[in-house]
C-alpha positions in Angstrom: 0.0 0.0 0.0 1.4 3.4 -1.0 2.0 6.1 1.6 -0.6 8.4 0.0 -3.2 5.7 0.5 -2.3 5.4 4.2 -2.5 9.2 4.6 -5.9 9.4 2.8 -7.3 6.5 4.8 -6.1 7.9 8.1 -7.5 11.4 7.4 -10.9 10.0 6.1 -11.3 7.6 9.0 -10.5 10.2 11.6 -13.0 12.6 10.0 -15.7 9.8 10.1 -14.9 9.2 13.7 -15.3 12.9 14.4 -18.9 12.7 13.1 -19.7 10.8 16.3 -19.0 14.0 18.2 -21.4 15.9 15.9 -24.2 13.3 16.4 -23.8 13.5 20.2 -23.6 17.3 20.1 -26.9 17.6 18.1 -28.5 15.5 20.8 -28.6 18.6 23.0 -31.7 19.7 21.0 -33.5 16.6 22.4 -31.8 16.2 25.8 -31.4 19.5 27.4 -30.1 18.3 30.7 -28.2 15.3 32.0 -28.1 14.3 35.6 -24.6 14.2 37.2 -25.0 10.5 37.5 -25.9 10.0 33.8 -23.1 12.3 32.7 -20.5 10.4 34.7 -21.8 7.1 33.4 -21.6 8.3 29.7 -18.1 9.7 30.1 -16.9 6.5 31.8 -18.4 4.4 29.1 -16.4 6.5 26.6 -13.3 6.1 28.7 -13.7 2.3 28.7 -13.9 2.3 24.9 -10.8 4.5 24.7 -9.0 2.2 27.1 -9.7 -1.0 25.1 -8.8 0.8 21.9 -5.5 1.8 23.5 -4.5 -1.8 24.3 -5.9 -3.8 21.4 -5.6 -1.4 18.5 -2.5 0.6 19.5 -0.2 -1.1 22.0 -0.5 -4.6 20.7 0.3 -3.6 17.0 3.1 -1.3 18.3 4.7 -4.3 20.1 4.4 -6.4 17.0 6.0 -3.8 14.8 8.7 -3.0 17.4 9.7 -6.6 17.9 10.0 -7.0 14.1 12.0 -3.8 13.7 14.4 -4.4 16.5 14.5 -8.2 16.2 14.1 -8.5 19.9 11.0 -8.6 22.1 12.9 -6.9 24.9 14.1 -4.0 22.8 10.7 -3.8 21.1 8.9 -3.6 24.5 11.4 -1.0 25.7 10.8 1.1 22.6 7.0 0.9 23.0 7.3 1.7 26.7 9.4 4.8 25.9 6.9 5.9 23.2 4.0 5.5 25.6 5.7 7.6 28.3 6.6 10.2 25.7 3.0 10.5 24.6 1.8 10.9 28.2 4.5 13.4 29.1 3.8 15.4 26.0 0.1 15.7 26.9 1.1 16.5 30.5 3.3 19.3 29.4 0.6 20.7 27.1 -1.9 20.6 30.0 0.6 22.5 32.2 1.0 25.4 29.9 -2.1 25.6 27.8 -5.0 27.2 29.6 -8.2 25.1 29.7 -11.2 24.3 31.9 -12.7 21.1 33.1 -16.4 20.8 33.9 -15.8 19.6 37.4 -12.1 20.2 38.2 -12.2 23.8 37.0 -9.4 25.8 35.3 -5.9 24.6 34.7 -2.7 25.6 32.9 -0.9 28.9 32.3 -2.3 32.4 32.7 -6.0 31.7 31.8 -7.5 34.9 33.2 -7.2 36.8 29.8 -9.2 34.2 28.0 -13.0 34.0 28.0 -14.5 30.9 29.6 -15.9 29.6 26.3 -12.4 29.4 24.9 -11.2 27.6 27.9 -13.9 25.0 27.3 -13.0 24.8 23.6 -9.3 24.3 24.4 -10.0 21.5 26.9 -12.2 19.7 24.4 -9.5 20.2 21.7 -6.8 18.8 23.9 -9.0 15.8 24.4 -9.9 15.1 20.8 -6.5 15.6 19.0 -5.0 12.4 20.5 -8.1 10.4 19.5 -7.6 11.6 15.9 -3.9 10.8 16.1 -4.7 7.3 17.3 -7.0 6.7 14.3 -4.4 8.0 11.9 -1.6 5.8 13.2 -4.0 2.9 13.4 -3.4 2.4 9.7 0.3 1.9 10.2 1.7 -0.6 7.7 -1.5 -0.5 5.7 -3.5 -2.4 8.4 -6.9 -1.5 7.2 -8.8 -3.7 9.7 -7.0 -2.2 12.7 -7.6 1.4 11.5 -11.3 0.8 10.8 -11.7 -0.8 14.3 -10.1 2.3 15.9 -12.2 4.7 13.9 -15.5 2.8 14.8 -14.5 2.7 18.5 -13.5 6.3 18.7 -16.6 7.3 16.8 -18.8 5.4 19.2 -17.2 6.9 22.3 -17.4 10.4 20.7 -21.3 10.2 20.8 -21.7 10.3 24.6 -18.8 12.6 24.9 -20.2 15.1 22.4 -23.6 15.0 24.2 -22.1 15.5 27.6 -20.0 18.4 26.4 -22.8 20.2 24.7 -25.2 19.7 27.6 -22.6 20.9 30.0 -22.1 24.1 27.9 -25.9 24.6 27.8 -26.0 24.3 31.6 -23.5 27.1 32.1 -25.5 29.6 30.0 -24.7 29.0 26.3 -27.6 28.7 23.9 -28.7 25.3 22.5 -27.4 26.2 19.0 -24.1 27.5 20.3 -23.6 24.5 22.6 -24.2 22.1 19.7 -21.9 24.1 17.3 -19.0 24.2 19.8 -19.4 20.5 20.3 -19.4 19.8 16.6 -16.4 22.1 16.0 -14.4 20.4 18.8 -14.7 17.1 17.0 -13.3 18.6 13.7 -9.8 18.7 15.2 -9.7 14.9 15.1 -9.0 14.8 11.3 -6.1 17.1 11.9 -4.7 14.6 14.4 -5.5 11.8 12.1 -3.6 13.5 9.2 -0.5 14.0 11.5 -0.6 10.4 12.6 -1.0 9.0 9.1 1.8 11.1 7.7 4.1 10.0 10.6 3.5 6.3 10.1 3.7 6.5 6.3 7.1 8.2 6.3 9.2 5.3 7.7 8.6 1.8 9.0 10.7 2.6 12.1 8.3 5.3 13.1 5.3 3.0 13.3 5.8 1.5 16.8 6.7 4.9 18.2 3.7 6.6 16.7 1.3 3.9 17.9 2.8 4.0 21.4 2.8 7.8 21.5 -0.9 7.9 20.6 -1.6 5.2 23.3 0.3 7.2 25.9 -1.6 10.3 25.1 -5.0 8.5 25.4 -4.0 6.8 28.6 -3.0 10.2 30.0 -6.5 11.6 29.1 -8.3 8.7 30.7 -6.3 8.8 33.9 -5.8 12.6 34.3 -9.1 13.9 33.1 -12.0 11.4 32.7 -11.5 9.2 35.7 -11.0 12.0 38.2 -14.0 13.9 36.7 -16.3 10.9 36.9 -15.2 9.8 40.4 -15.6 13.2 42.0 -19.3 13.3 42.5 -20.2 10.2 44.4 -20.8 8.1 41.3 -17.5 6.1 41.4 -19.2 2.7 41.4 -21.3 3.5 38.4 -18.3 5.1 36.7 -16.2 2.0 37.3 -18.7 -0.5 35.9 -19.7 1.6 32.9 -16.0 1.9 32.1 -15.7 -1.9 32.2 -18.8 -2.2 30.0 -17.2 0.2 27.5 -13.9 -1.8 27.6 -15.8 -5.1 26.9 -17.8 -3.5 24.0 -14.6 -2.2 22.4 -12.9 -5.6 23.0 -15.7 -7.4 21.2 -15.7 -4.9 18.5 -12.0 -5.4 18.0 -12.2 -9.2 17.8 -15.3 -9.1 15.5 -13.7 -6.7 13.0 
């Protein structure tokens, strides 16, 4: 498969995955309010799908590529581990310096007082969605069509409850229904950008594939651990959040094996 084909597939698949965010965001016209319990459950379900996608569609292929490239399981595992940590630390650094706002935890990062609250929300959502697009893009590493499609479907599914939760949360803090839906839809459109970056990276050289896959995995693991789990366990719904995360994990695992 030519590099241009990998790039096109990565971009197209990540764009399709971003449509899940649009579908969820438009749901704000029908569901104008979510209970805290329901919101935590939906976000945890999305986190479970992300977690399974990280392991089955990113880390396992990364280990296979790395073992083949370095002709050693130990060196391959070390490379994937380093790439995973690099992805997590990169997201951590971005979160430290880029101002953004969480719905429960509040404001974080840099000098945020000069930015309007709406842009803090948009920045937070963007920081969340870019690694997901990156994951879909690198999922096509080596022309692995099935793996890329599985990632796109999984990310697209988890984007639906995420988009709904984001738009409803924006509605609850004073934005109009149309504006809340529009911000949610636009936030999802950064995923194709991440997908394009990931696809270009893995199509440039075979040696980059395991590092790109592991980097995307680390970025997603950071989001799950640093953002979603604390947010959903901060309101007395930790048991619900735990089991909906497990349900999401199983759904994505079955999706991965069936595709």
